[in-house]
C-alpha atoms as one frame of an Amber mdcrd trajectory, in Angstrom:
protein
  21.709  -5.867 -34.939  19.362  -7.588 -37.348  16.311  -9.090 -35.712  12.679
  -9.804 -36.449   9.847 -10.408 -34.005   7.154 -12.524 -35.616   4.588 -15.269
 -35.132   5.436 -18.650 -36.676   1.740 -19.422 -37.183   1.131 -16.157 -39.063
   0.756 -16.648 -42.819   1.410 -12.953 -43.412   4.758 -13.186 -41.603   5.704
 -16.254 -43.692   4.754 -14.453 -46.907   6.817 -11.400 -45.947   9.871 -13.548
 -45.076   9.690 -15.099 -48.550   9.085 -11.753 -50.216  12.059 -10.027 -48.569
  14.265 -13.110 -49.004  15.155 -13.070 -45.299  18.894 -13.745 -44.855  20.071
 -16.357 -42.346  21.944 -13.775 -40.263  18.686 -12.085 -39.239  17.804 -13.364
 -35.773  14.191 -14.523 -35.584  12.143 -14.493 -32.390   8.781 -16.245 -32.400
   6.866 -14.140 -29.880   4.449 -16.971 -29.074   7.130 -19.403 -27.873   9.694
 -16.784 -26.770   7.778 -13.846 -25.298   9.151 -10.360 -25.741  10.712  -8.923
 -22.622  10.170  -5.481 -21.157  13.681  -4.476 -22.258  13.045  -5.668 -25.828
   9.822  -3.664 -25.889  11.706  -0.635 -24.523  14.199  -0.951 -27.388  11.341
  -1.092 -29.918   9.746   1.927 -28.246  12.972   3.940 -28.357  13.234   3.282
 -32.105   9.556   3.783 -32.960   8.749   6.663 -30.616   5.494   5.205 -29.271
   3.922   2.042 -27.956   0.786   2.747 -29.961   2.749   2.365 -33.220   3.730
  -1.142 -32.063   0.170  -2.062 -31.070  -2.084  -4.169 -33.275  -5.671  -2.992
 -33.332  -6.493  -6.041 -35.470  -5.918  -8.484 -32.603  -8.966 -10.574 -31.715
  -8.511  -9.675 -28.053  -8.753  -5.990 -29.000 -12.279  -6.602 -30.273 -13.216
  -9.094 -27.551 -12.272  -6.654 -24.798 -13.932  -3.742 -26.631 -10.706  -1.733
 -26.310 -11.600   0.623 -29.164 -14.140   2.235 -26.834 -11.564   2.780 -24.094
  -9.241   5.764 -23.842  -5.931   3.912 -24.056  -2.740   5.758 -23.147   0.891
   4.886 -23.967   1.310   2.848 -20.763  -1.873   0.900 -21.566  -0.467  -0.054
 -24.983   2.811  -1.085 -23.326   1.088  -3.212 -20.679  -1.199  -4.898 -23.217
   1.706  -5.791 -25.531   3.610  -7.316 -22.602   0.473  -9.104 -21.400  -0.297
 -10.925 -24.648   1.782 -11.449 -27.778  -1.123 -10.879 -30.182  -1.121  -7.185
 -29.313   2.258  -6.663 -31.012   1.861  -5.508 -34.615   3.751  -8.038 -36.718
   6.308  -8.494 -37.975   8.702  -6.052 -36.320  12.110  -5.824 -37.997  15.044
  -4.102 -36.309  17.781  -3.620 -38.878  20.853  -1.513 -38.294  19.231   0.767
 -35.736  16.025   1.235 -37.739  12.640  -0.265 -36.965  10.053  -1.489 -39.473
   6.630  -2.315 -38.065   3.799  -4.231 -39.662   2.992  -5.589 -43.074   2.125
  -2.635 -45.300   3.590  -2.713 -48.812   5.626   0.396 -48.025   7.104  -1.228
 -44.906   7.912  -4.493 -46.696   9.617  -2.563 -49.508  11.673  -0.582 -46.981
  12.761  -3.843 -45.301  13.839  -5.248 -48.696  15.894  -2.138 -49.404  17.500
  -2.217 -45.941  18.384  -5.922 -46.252  19.574  -5.995 -49.834  20.534  -2.408
 -50.649
């Protein structure tokens, strides 16, 4: 399976798609218009090993709700991601049974290598 979870309004996601030269066969899911399901999140969790690794601490709601001062557990991260799309760290690529989360240079380079050898 080749899939990416992203936000169509996110300039960083657009830049990364251009940078990795995203092939047509990669299924794209805009998480704002097509919310991630619990089973999709479970799949991401099984590949990443934790909900926290999928959680964006840069989300505006994270600051607005003062979540950094709360003792969040794995289930809290899961519930927050399912509650609002901005809590998912973006983009999330699932390529051939591997998961690539976020927009660090290292992650983007790994996605390029996975897509284009």
